N, C-alpha and C positions, 0 to 999 in steps of 0.2 A: 456194859456194852462194848467198851474198848477191847476187852479180852476176846469177846466173841468175834468182833470184826478182825482182830489180829489172827485168830484161828482160821478165819475164812480167807486170809491173805490180803485183806483190804487194809493195807498198812496206813495209807494217808488218812483214810476214814477213822482208823483206830486212834491215830495221833490227834485228830480233830476232837474225838470223843474224850480223850484224856484232857485236852485243853479245856473243854467245856466243864468237865468235872472239877478242874482246878479253879475255874472262874467261880464255881459255887463254893468250893472248899479249898482255899489257897494252900493250906498246910496239909495236903493229902499226900503223904509219903508214898503210898502204894501206887498212886497214879503216876508220880514221877518215875518210880522204879519201872513200871510197865512201859512207860513212854521210852525209857532208856533202852529196854529190850527191843522195842519196835524200831527205834532209830538205828540200833545196831544191825538189825535185819536189813535195813535199807542201805547199809554201808556208811552211815553218817556217824562215824565212830567218835569224833570230838563232841558232837552234840549229845550222843548217848552218855559219854562220860560226864558232861555237864549236868545231864538229868540225874545221874546217880549221885553226884555231889550235892545237888539240890535235895535229893531224898535224904542224904545223910545230915544235912543241915537241920532238917525237920526231925529226923529220927536217928540220932547218932549210933545207936546200937542195933542197926539193921543189917544183920549178917548177910542176907540175900543180896542187898545192894552192893556190899563189898565183893561178894562172889561174882556178881554180874559185871562189876567194874573190872575185876581181874580178867574175866573172859575177854572183855573189850580191849583192855590194855595188851593182853596176849595177842589179840588179832592185829594190833598195831606193831607187834614185835618188841614191845616194852616188857621184857620178861621179868626183870628184877622188880619193876613196879607191880606187875601182875602177881608175882609171888608174895610181895608185901601185902597186897589186897587180900589174897587168900588167907594169909596168916591173921590178918585183922578179922576176917570172917570167923576163923577158928577160935580166936580169943573170945569172941562173943558167943559162939555156938560150937563148943568143942566136939560134939558128936555129929559133925557135918560131913557126911561121906562124900558128897558131891564136890565140896571144896578141896578135900584131900585128893580126889581123882583129878580135878582141874590143876592143882598144884603139881601133881605127878606129871601131867602133860607138859606143863611149862618147864619143869626140871629136865624132862626127857629132851625137850627142844634145846635146852642148854647143854645137852650131852652129859648131864649128871645122872647116869642111868641107875646107879645103886640107890641114890636118894629118891629117884622117881619110883623105883620098885618099892621102897619103904613106904612112900606116900600111898601107893595103890594098896599095899597090904593093910595100912591103917584104915583106908576106906572100907576094906573087906572085913576088918574086925568090927566095924560099926554096922555094916550092911553086908552080911555074908553072901546073899544072893544077888550080887552086883555084877552082872555080866560084863558091863563096860570096863570095870576095873580089871577083871581077868583078861579081857581082850588087850587092854593097854599094857598089862604086865607082859603078855605075850610079845607085844611090839618091842618093849625094852629088852627082853631076853633075846629076841631075834637080832636086835642091834648089837648085843654082846656076843653074838655067834652061838648062843645056846639054843640051837634049833629044836632039839627034841623037847626041851623044857618049854619053849615057846609054843610048840604045837600042843603040848599037854594043857597049857593055859588056855589056848583057843578052844580046845575041846571042852574045858570046864565052862567057858562062857556059853558054849552051845548046849551043854546040859541044862543050863539055867534058861537059856533063850534059844530054842531050836531054830527059829527062823531068823538067824542073825547073819545077814549077808556079809557084813564086814569081817566077821570072824572066819567065815569060809574063804573069803578072798585072802585074808592074811595067812591062813593055812596053805592056800595055793602058793603064796609067795615063799613061805618057808620050805615047802616041798620042792619048789623050783630050785631054791638054793642048795638043797640036798641032792639035786640031780634026779629026783623022782618025778619025771616030767609027765607021765601018764596020770599019776595021782594028782599032780598039780592041776592038770587040765580038768580032771573030774571035780576038783574043788571049785574051780572057776565056773564050771557048768552048774554046780549046786548053787553058787552065788547068784547066778543069772536066773535060775528058777525062782529064787526068792525075790530078786530085784532085777527085772528084765532090762531096765534102761540104765545099767551100771557101766558107764563108759570105761572106767579104769579096769574093771574085770575083763572086759573084751580086750583092752590093750594088753593086759598081762597074759591073757590066753594067746594073743597073737605072738608075743615074745616067746612064749613056751613052744608054740607050734613052729616058730621060726628056728628055734634051737633044735627041733626034731627034723628040720629040713623040709617041713610041710609048708612051702612058701605060698602056694595058692590059698591054702586055708588060713594062713597068717594074714595075708592081704585082705581076705574076706572079713576077718576079725577087726582089722584096723578100719576098714570101710564102715563096719557097724559102729565103731567108736565115733566116727565122724558124722554118722547120721544122728547120733544122740547128742554129740557135743562138737559142733563144727569147728570150734576154735581150740581143738586139742592138739597142740603143737607136737607132743611126743608121738602121737599116732601118725601124723604126717612124716615125722622123722623116721619112725620105725618102718613105715610103709616104704619110704625111700630106700632103707637098708635091704628090705626084702626084694624090691624091684631091682636094685643093683645086683643082688645075688642071682637074679634071673637074667642079667645082662640087658635089662630094659632101661638103658642109661638115661634117655631123654625123659622117660616117665619118672625115674628116680630123682633126677635133678629138679623136675617140676614139684615133686613132693617136698624136697628139701627147701626149695624156695618158699613154698607155702608155710612150712614150719617156721622159717625165718621171718616171714611177714607177721606171724602171730607172736613169735617169741624171739626178738632180735638178739637176745643173749646167747642164742646158739651160734651166732657169728663167731668165727675164729675157732670154733670147736668142730663144726661139721665139715671136716676135711676128708673123712671117710678113708683114712689110711688104715686105721684099726678101729672097727666099728663095734659098738656095744649098744644094746637096746635099752631104752629108758623104760623101766617098769614102774608103774604107779604103785606106791608103797602101802604100808600098813595103814588101814583106816583106824582112827582112834574114835572112841565113843565117849560121850558124856552121858548124863542120865536121861535126857529127854530125846535128843535127836542130833542130827548132823550139823556141825558147823565146819564147813570144809576149809581147811587151811593147808596150803601146800608148803611142805618143807623141802626146798629144792636142794636135796642132798646130792643129786647126781642127775643131771639131765641126761642126755645120752651123748654120744659123740665119740670121736676118736680120742678125746682127752680123758675120758672116764676109764678107769682101769678095771672096772667090774660091771656087772649088770646093775645099772643105776636104779635107785628107788626114789620116787617122790613119796615122802611120808605124808599122806593126806590125813591130817588129824581131824577126825570127825569129832564133833564138838563137845565142848564143855557144858555141863549142866547149868541151867539157869533156874533160879528159884524165885518164887514170889513169897509173900508173907504168909498167906493162909493156906494155900494148897497148890498142888501141881496141876498145870494144864498141859498135858503132853501134846506135842504137835509133831505130825509126821514130816513137816517141812523143815524148819530150822529150829534152832534152840529157842525155846521160850517156855519157861515155867513161870507163869504169871500169878500175881495175886488177883483172886477173883472176887474180892469183896466189893 
């Protein structure tokens, strides 16, 4: 029942169901594992980790619990600990493609791009039709400046999974870096056909339109971002840039102030002597679905020397013990026993 409630988004009720299961069967490792996934979805990361530890006290060789703990530690920014958890999962279950993919994400976040690519390739040796691993290889190659290779990897992901919005968005980012702006916009449009409420795709399209001098269209794109995600600081900041280019200074200042209210870290940056647009970066995928983590590699502002990217790492695969329960919302592969 807990898994069903979780799939319906009824997280408090799911946790209550897991507690009831544990009252009946106190040494129920799967219930603790699934409770950890649910707590992580609620943002209760310390409680989630405690649930995974309890799982492992009951069932020490539970690879999925180590993998899930790694995902949660990674969300806390504890990358070395996350990688150690993934290694422990792989000691127990060597052919664990999702754990290799997740480890690749953590290594990429540490800037260890060659090691990340090696981990993604290992995932693909185990699971050749793993679209998310190809997408993530594309991200790492793009960070290395290997844009043609990155685009090829994204296309490989799309051959496996044609309706893969993140891969299209990442292709758009790479094409934008290559200066192929019309092609980039076409890729963002394809992204939005698949996932209409994808705020970052609208933001990136706005940046590209702005590079083309299409300021009114860029502002419309930023407004669309804010309809979907009202607290999107980059969109306010980028809108301020476009308004400033149109000499609408009062409106631009109002947009910058709104960005600063949402994201005070812009303070000291947004001086607008040399402006660059903040582009939401490559989406990363795990096996089941998105776990959005922003990697603030470059907000925008006068102090960024390039078109900044936030690498939104979409999420690591979560596993349960007996089977996968794919969810369109967040990561949760739960044990359904």
